[in-house]
C-alpha positions in Angstrom: -0.6 -1.3 -36.7 1.5 -1.8 -39.8 4.2 0.6 -38.5 7.9 0.3 -37.5 8.4 -0.6 -33.8 11.0 1.6 -32.3 12.5 0.6 -28.7 12.9 3.8 -26.6 14.2 2.3 -23.5 15.2 -1.0 -21.9 15.6 -1.4 -18.2 16.7 -4.7 -16.4 15.8 -5.0 -12.8 15.7 -7.7 -10.2 12.3 -8.7 -11.7 13.2 -8.8 -15.3 13.3 -6.8 -18.4 11.1 -3.7 -18.9 10.9 -2.0 -22.4 9.2 1.1 -23.9 8.4 0.9 -27.4 7.0 3.3 -29.8 4.6 2.5 -32.8 3.2 5.3 -34.7 1.2 7.4 -32.4 1.3 5.0 -29.6 3.8 3.9 -27.0 3.8 0.7 -25.1 5.3 -0.5 -21.8 6.2 -4.0 -21.9 7.4 -6.4 -19.2 9.5 -9.4 -20.3 9.3 -11.1 -23.6 6.8 -8.6 -25.3 4.1 -8.9 -22.6 2.2 -5.5 -23.1 1.3 -3.8 -19.8 0.1 -0.5 -21.0 -0.7 1.4 -24.2 -0.4 5.2 -24.3 -1.7 7.4 -27.3 1.1 10.0 -27.1 -1.1 13.0 -28.1 -3.5 12.4 -24.9 -2.0 10.3 -22.3 -5.1 10.2 -20.1 -6.9 8.6 -23.4 -7.9 5.1 -22.5 -7.4 2.9 -25.5 -8.6 -0.5 -24.1 -11.9 -1.6 -22.8 -10.6 -2.9 -19.7 -9.2 0.2 -18.7 -12.4 2.1 -19.6 -14.3 -0.4 -17.5 -11.9 0.3 -14.5 -12.7 4.1 -14.9 -16.5 3.2 -14.9 -15.8 1.6 -11.6 -14.8 4.9 -10.2 -18.1 6.3 -11.5 -20.0 3.9 -9.4 -19.2 6.3 -6.4 -21.1 9.6 -6.7 -18.5 11.7 -5.3 -15.0 9.9 -4.6 -12.4 12.2 -3.0 -9.8 9.5 -2.3 -8.2 6.6 -4.5 -5.6 3.8 -4.1 -4.1 2.2 -7.1 -2.2 -1.0 -6.7 0.1 -1.3 -9.6 0.8 1.8 -11.7 2.1 0.8 -15.1 2.4 3.7 -17.5 -0.2 5.5 -15.3 -2.9 5.9 -17.8 -5.7 4.9 -15.7 -4.4 6.8 -12.7 -4.0 9.9 -15.0 -7.6 9.4 -16.3 -9.1 9.3 -12.8 -7.2 12.2 -11.7 -8.5 14.2 -14.7 -12.1 13.1 -14.9 -13.1 12.1 -11.3 -13.2 14.7 -8.3 -10.3 13.2 -6.5 -8.5 15.2 -3.9 -5.9 12.7 -2.5 -4.4 9.7 -4.5 -1.9 7.1 -3.6 -0.4 4.6 -6.1 1.8 1.6 -5.0 4.2 0.2 -7.7 6.6 -2.7 -7.2 9.4 -1.7 -9.6 11.1 1.7 -9.3 11.9 2.0 -13.0 8.2 1.9 -13.9 7.2 5.4 -12.8 10.5 6.9 -13.9 9.8 5.3 -17.4 6.2 6.5 -17.4 7.1 10.2 -16.6 10.1 10.2 -19.2 8.5 8.3 -22.1 4.7 7.9 -21.5 3.4 11.2 -20.7 2.7 10.4 -17.1 2.6 13.8 -15.3 3.3 14.8 -11.6 0.2 16.0 -9.8 0.2 17.5 -6.5 -2.9 15.3 -5.4 -0.7 12.1 -6.1 1.7 10.3 -4.0 3.6 7.2 -5.3 5.2 4.6 -3.1 7.6 1.9 -4.2 7.2 -1.5 -2.9 5.2 -4.7 -2.8 1.5 -3.8 -2.5 0.8 -6.9 -0.3 3.3 -5.6 2.2 2.3 -1.8 1.9 -1.5 -2.2 1.8 -1.5 -2.1 5.6 0.0 1.3 5.9 -2.1 2.8 3.2 -5.0 5.2 4.1 -8.6 4.1 3.8 -10.1 5.1 0.6 -13.2 5.6 -1.5 -11.8 3.8 -4.5 -9.3 1.0 -4.7 -8.0 -0.2 -8.0 -6.1 -3.6 -8.2 -4.1 -4.1 -11.5 -1.1 -6.2 -10.3 0.3 -8.1 -13.4 3.8 -9.5 -14.0 5.3 -10.9 -17.3 3.5 -14.2 -16.9 0.1 -12.9 -16.0 -1.8 -11.9 -12.8 0.2 -11.7 -9.7 -0.6 -14.1 -7.1 -2.3 -11.5 -5.0 -5.2 -11.5 -7.5 -6.3 -14.8 -6.0 -5.1 -14.4 -2.5 -8.1 -14.4 -0.1 -6.6 -12.6 2.8 -5.1 -9.8 0.3 -8.5 -9.2 -1.4 -10.2 -9.2 1.9 -7.9 -6.6 3.2 -8.5 -4.5 0.0 -12.3 -4.5 0.6 -11.6 -3.6 4.4 -9.7 -0.4 3.1 -12.8 0.9 1.6 -14.4 3.8 3.1 -18.3 3.4 3.5 -19.9 3.5 0.0 -16.5 2.8 -1.6 -15.8 0.5 -4.5 -12.8 -2.2 -5.1 -12.2 -2.6 -8.8 -10.1 -5.5 -9.9 -8.8 -6.2 -13.3 -9.0 -10.1 -13.4 -8.1 -12.5 -16.1 -10.9 -14.1 -17.8 -11.3 -17.8 -18.4 -12.5 -19.6 -21.6 -16.1 -19.6 -20.4 -16.1 -15.8 -19.8 -15.7 -16.1 -16.0 -13.1 -14.3 -14.0 -10.1 -16.6 -12.9 -10.8 -17.9 -9.5 -14.6 -17.3 -9.6 -15.5 -19.8 -7.1 -13.0 -18.1 -4.5 -14.3 -14.7 -5.4 -17.9 -15.8 -5.0 -17.1 -17.1 -1.4 -15.0 -14.3 -0.4 -17.5 -11.5 -1.5 -20.6 -13.5 -0.9 -21.7 -13.2 -4.5 -22.4 -9.5 -3.8 -20.3 -7.8 -6.6 -20.7 -7.1 -10.3 -18.6 -8.2 -13.3 -17.9 -6.6 -16.8 -16.3 -8.9 -19.4 -14.3 -7.0 -21.9 -13.0 -7.8 -25.4 -9.4 -8.1 -24.3 -10.4 -11.3 -22.5 -10.4 -9.8 -19.1 -13.3 -9.6 -16.5 -13.3 -6.5 -14.5 -14.9 -6.8 -11.0 -16.6 -4.1 -9.0 -16.9 -5.0 -5.2 -18.8 -2.7 -2.8 -17.7 -2.0 0.7 -20.3 -4.0 2.3 -23.2 -6.2 1.6 -25.8 -3.4 2.4 -24.4 -1.3 -0.5 -26.1 -1.6 -4.0 -25.1 -0.5 -7.4 -26.9 2.7 -8.5 -27.2 1.8 -12.1 -29.2 5.0 -13.0 -26.7 7.2 -11.2 -23.9 5.5 -13.1 -25.5 6.0 -16.3 -26.1 9.7 -15.6 -22.7 10.3 -14.5 -21.1 8.3 -17.6 -23.3 10.5 -19.9 -22.3 13.7 -18.2 -18.6 12.8 -18.7 -18.8 11.3 -22.2 -18.0 14.7 -24.0 -14.9 15.1 -22.0 -13.8 11.4 -22.4 -14.3 11.4 -26.1 -16.0 8.1 -26.0 -19.1 6.6 -24.4 -19.3 4.0 -21.7 -22.7 2.9 -22.7 -21.7 -0.6 -24.0 -19.6 -1.3 -20.8 -22.5 -0.4 -18.6 -24.8 -2.7 -20.8 -22.4 -5.5 -20.1 -22.6 -5.4 -16.4 -23.9 -8.4 -14.7 -24.2 -9.6 -11.1 -21.6 -12.1 -9.9 -21.8 -15.3 -11.9 
């Protein structure tokens, strides 16, 4: 951005270094050696700067009226905060591995307390079993070296899908490969019987949208309508991301 980088906070925990940086109007949460985890526009913390987060929010709009959501991986909380603001959610749970992450998010990154939100600290793989069933489940579990092992763990991803209420959606932020496929595509096709949708985004990720069961289809017209209705409040359109949706490849 051509502006000076200011370090606002550094925390060392058992998993490594966490930093909060400020560059102009933006603040960044980083893990390890300059591995960016989240970007926050300080004037509007629920603004989603990157396409992969906008695509994940789009996944929330695939459900016509979600009341509950579960977030595995909190980061700066921008996606969670956006979903709380723009979706009709009544009960939201977030599971975050590192205690310092929500503390830093609230102190430096504009993440606000919300009566509908409950944050639990611990390993999502272990705590998933005790989470309530949900309409929306977002998986965004990244470390300082890339996606956590859970992103490609058959049993874990199967359990995530099983946590969905009827009509629910599992939304996974997955790494992309050089040929524009999600990392672990063969495993994902087998696990979900090719019954899911993908959205490649310019950051190089591929966001996956997995319905609760094989009988559930994507209501594309409903998605377009809900996205159009929300666009004035969002301040951006989701049309290009909707246009990039494709069946499992």
